[in-house]
N, C-alpha and C positions, 0 to 999 in steps of 0.2 A: 504494500500500500504506500502510495506517495504522500508526502506532506501536503496538507491543504493550502491553497493560495488565497481562498476567500472563506470567511465565516460569517454566518448570520445568526444573530441572537433574537429570539422571540421571547419577550417578557410577558409572562402569563398572568401577572397580577393586575387586577383592575384599578389599583391605586394610581394616583397621578404620578407622572414622570418624576423621578428623583425621590420617591417616598417609600419604595418597597424593598424588602429584603431580597426578593427575587431579582430585582434590577441590580442591587448591590453585588450579589453573587455573580450574575452573568456579566456585568460590566467589568468586574475584576478579572474574570477569565479572558474577556475580549482584550483588555489592556495587555495581558501577558502575551496573547497571540499577536497583537500588533507589534509588540517589541521584537517579535521574531519575523517581522515582515509580512504578516498575513493581513490582507485587507479585510476590515470588519464593517458590519452594518447591523443596525438595531431597529427592531419594530416592536411596538406595544400592541398586544392582542386587542385591547379595548378600542384602540384607534383603528387598527387594521380591519376589524370586523364591523365597523360602523357603517361603511358604505361599500357598494360593490366595486367601485373604482379602487378604493384602498385595499380591499381584499385581493383584487387582481395585482396590485403592487406587491403585496406580500407573496403571492404565488410566483411572480416573476423573480422576486428576491430569492425564494427557495430554489428556483431553477438555476440561478447563478452561483449559488453557494456550494462549495466543496464540503463544508461542515455546517450542519444546521444544529443549533443549540437551543433548547427550550429550558427556561428557568421559570418555575411556577411555585405558588404556595399550595399546600395540601388543603383541600376542602373535605373534611371528614376523613375519607380514605381515597379520594380521587382527585382529578384535575378540575379546575374551574370550568363552568359551562362553556364560556367563550373559547377556552383553549380546546375543549373537545370539538366544538364546532369548527374551529380553524384547522385542527388535525384532520377532521373528516373532509373538509374542502381540499386540503393538500393531498390526501390519498386519492380522491376522485380526480383531481387535476393530474397527478403523476400517472395514474393508471390509464388516463386518456391519451398520454403521450405516445407517439408512434415508436420511438426508440426507448430502449430500456434505460430508465433513470439510474443515476448513481449518486454517490455522495455518502457521507456518514451523518449519523444523528446521535446526539447525546442529550441527556436530560439532567437537570438539577432540580431536585424537589426539596422544599423546606416546609417543615411543619412546626407548629407551636409546642407540640409535645416534646418532652425530653428524650423519649425513646425513638430512634430513627426507624424502627421496624414499621411504624405507622405509614411510612412512605412506600412500602413494598408493593402494595396493590397498584398504586399510581405508576410506579416505575415499570411494573409488568405491563400495564396498559401502553406505556411509551414504547416498550420493546415490541409489542404487537403492532403498534403504529408503524414503527420502522420497517418491520417485515412487509406489511401491506403496502407501504408507500415506496418500497424498493430501495430503502436506505440500508447501509451497513450499520448495525447497532454498535455504537461505540461505548455504551454503558451509561450508567446513571450514578449520580452522587446524591445520597440521601443525607439531609441535615436535620437534626432536631434542634429545638429552641431557636428557630429561625427568627422569631420576634426580637431576640436579643440584638440583632443587627439593626432593626428598626429603620431601615432605609439609609443608614450611614454608609459612606464608602467603606469597603471591607477593610482596607488598611487602617482606618480609624477604629472600627469596631473591634 
């Protein structure tokens, strides 16, 4: 597998930009990737799913990315509704492509519970998404006590 040249972060939190732990975690990873010369791009699911034009922008960004990263908060034991809707749209889009899609997908799940095991179901859903969308599953990071970050830049938290 070759190193990615482009990475896309989809922030799955509905919180305003700059206020979510999901954004803090994903942005930290993107900063490290950018230091290694990887071009990065960020989309917020709440904005991307607001209109059809913005959804199309997200789908095209996914098409361009070698590495697709999803950072999201756990809702009970699953992903937020808008994230699920976005993933369903991505699957349908990629399955409709004439050529076999490629790229890798990784997920960062954070929950308010101290035990990370609460993220297991959500990460299993993400792994299934990767298979259905034609991505290589690059794995998932499960974080407990995600609220402790409270939207701060990860280096500060």
